Each structure stands twice: as C-alpha cells, then as structure tokens.
Phi, psi and omega in degrees: 000149178279176187291338181282341191229052182287324184276145179284325180233133178229155167258112189227145165288157184303321181297322178284329175297322175300313181298318178295321177298321178295314180298316181298325181287345181106008176300128181230015177213132174224134171229132183194181180222136186298139175198136177286136005255030184260355190300328183294335176298312179295318180300316180295319181288330175298328178276318189276324184299313179299333178284349183235032178059035181250177183236129174245129179232118170272120185265176181281341179192180183282335178296311178293332181297311181289323180295322178294321178297319178298315178298320178296323179299314177284349175273359175108007183247151167282123190232150176213167171219167181213145179195195178202152170043248184302327179294320178294324177300316180295337181278353194296324175297322178294325177298314178298320179296313179299322179294323183286319180269003175056051177269121179285104176228158178245133182241119178265121176243105175272095194292141176228172183291142177227192001279183182053221181295329170059232181239089190300331185254012184238150184279154169199176172232039186279354185256016183292313177291327177301321180301321183273323190241014189293328181262166182276159178088175179266119178201172178231152170228173169244140179225130180247145184230102177285154178252341185220172175295325177299313179290332175299319176294308187294318184282334172293317174303312180298325182303322179289323176301312184291320180301318181287320182294316186260357180050063188209152171295136177237125176270144161248111184262099171256198175207178184302324181296307180295319182301327184249007175273135176258129180216167174288131178237120177269123180252116184302139176289141177074018180295123184264148176299152178295136180282128174265092182290136179260143176295156175290128182272113178231166180293338181260013184302133176239133188305321187241032176275115185261161175276181181300335179276003179083359183263146174279150185270095178079185182230112180281175175217154175298153175067024175240017176097350179281142173271101186250131174233109188245123184210137179286347174286148178303142195219166174280176180299331180275000178097348180291145184300144182222027182300343181261005184242095184305317183295318180294315179297319177300312184295317181294314181299318179294320182295316183289343173273311185293335180295340174263309184295325179289342180248021183302322180293327178289331183272353181304128177211095178227149172262121184258121184236114174055042180280336187300319184248006189287131173268329175239128179238130175268120177266112190224166186191148179065207185303317181299344176293334180297304176292331181295316180293320178297317179297317180300314181298318181295317181291327177292328174298331179272005178088009179280140180270085183236142177225172178228140166245104181265116186269125175258325173257104185275330173231124000293142184293138181285065187299317183295324179292320178295319175302318183294313183287336177291342178280338187250327178262149179271345185219135171240132181242132184236100175273129178210152185268061179196191182269008176112086178249300182293332178302330179292323177291321179295315178299319180296316182287323180291330173051039176081359180286335176221151173288140181239128181239136180261137171242093182266150178209131181238190176077015180079012183265154176246139176305145171267159174306322181294321176306313184287322176301317181298317179296317181297315183296330177293333186261350179288131179287122181285000000 
C-alpha cells in the first residue's frame, strides 16, 4: 500500500475518500481551483500527492485546471481535477478537447445547487445532463455516481481504470451530501495502482490508430520515443488535421462515440435489489439511493413487492436493463435532486411498458425514506 492508504479501515468524508481512491489508483497529478463543496478534494490531494511522488497544482481558474490535467495525462501521469457547478461549466471546452484527443482524465464533480452561482453549500443532482452534453459537438464520456463514501473511494479508483481503457474523460459525480458525510471506508489490502499500458513502439506508430473495437492500444507519453501529434481539430490517424476531409472527420467522430456506445454492456454497473418479484421498482442513484433503499427494505418487511435498481454508471445509461425491468414491473419511480433528468432516460427506455413517475426535489434537500414510501404506496396495485 502507498503512504496515503496504510490503514485498512478509515473514517473519511466523501471528498477525502475520493482523494484516497485517486491516490490508490496511481493518480500522481492534480490541478484545480478551490470551490465549495469540492475544495476538500483538493485539500486532501495537496497533502497526499507530495507524499506519493505526485504533483499538486492550484491553478488560476478551472479552464487552466482541466487543460493542465490533459497536458499531464499526455506527459505520462494519471491526472485528475475536481470542481463543482460554475467550475465544471468553465471546464466544458476542455472536456470536448479531451474527448477529441482521447486523453484519459478523471473529473470529480461534487454537485451543488444551480443554475449560475446557485446554492454553493447545498447538494443537488442538476449536473447529470451537463456531464454528458456539456461541451459542443458529438462525443461521449463515462460518468459514475457513488452513493456512499465507500463507493466514492471505489468508483474513483474505477474511473482511472475506465479512463485508461477507453481513452476518455470520466466523471465521478458526487454531491455535497456525500462529499461532507463521514463514513467507514474499507480499503482493500494490496490494492495496486492502475496499469498505464504503453502502445507498442514501431516506426509506423500512429497516435490515433485504433483496433477493430474502436479502442486505442494503450496510452503513450511525450519524450518516450513516440511521434505524437495532438490537436483538437478533427484529425487523421497520424494526428494531422483533417478538417477539410469529410470522410475522415465522419470516421473519427463516429469512432470516438462508438467506442463507448458499442461497449455499453461492458460498462453496465448497477446494483439489483429484489427485481425478480418487484411490482414497483425505484430507479435510484447518488444520495437519493440511500433513502430509497431504506424505504424499499421497510416496505418489503410489510410484504410489499418493491425493488431497487441502483445505478452506479449513469453514462452510458443502462438502457437495456431499464427495458428489461419495464417488462416485469408495472411502475418505475425515479427520485432525483433536480427537476427531472434521468427520469427522461427511464421513460425513453421503458417505452410505455411500465408507468414512470418522477420524484423531483430542489432547494438542497434530500428525499426522506417516508417520502419515497408514500410515493411507492400510492403506486402499488391494491
């Protein structure tokens, strides 16, 4: 184990669990700018990275933060940044750039209320669509949503694995509640850093030459003998600009999208609870999953046929699983701390096979178990 993770069990706030997950994965570079409620991620990494031969950089703003992380990624380091709300908005051009040059970076968004300055000290889930659609053009990202401090650690570690495998920006979407909640976190003994596989170096090496699965072979770095040409303009396999070549631009745009959508089943990560006999299923993610699971357990004690589908990988959305449960349950309930974002994905996937009900909540508030129990009981067929 590295110096940041000597203990097997820690009591950690979610923001520090994220930092420990990054260190455990082998992250050795962080660039960011302080912002509530994500500042503790930066504070923890400012302390831990120097103890692990890493680099911490406080930048002048969030634009430079994400751009520096992209540069560090191509410089040979596992890199991440963290922010919230307005800061994530400023990063969006960098997100599109990272997707285009296929730079593996991890972006931590400790979500707070919006829009604009919004509610700096209160939780929300208003940035779920922003994670997928925040930058211009057609591209894909991966986004993970922890429900606990334990998952904040685990999914941050996993984010680096996915970023390297798929050469794509990966979000970890937490929120103020998870970020500032202290819980027991079990850190596996002997957890090894994520391997940064290097491409085979040949005289014919091309920066963006993909395999049949659409994925690039490993992640090169500058000053290691590779001839690298990195440009945000659409490009050929060798990196040269191709903005004047429609067929090349078409092929590249489709590949950087299809490399995620074609592997959606591999990226599926949901916890399935009592789905086999459930007549009502709560589709939940992030902080609202906590009261949702408690409500489900209480109602099952009363003999109610209720289940939960807890989504950990929100993008790509687990469309096939939602289609499947819509065939067996008559009702799907979606609690979320926004005006209704994921419920639109659930409705689209369910395609009328099950009724879908939205439980939206704003103002920095979290649903209570009783709120969700009341909604479920309204939908149970007598």
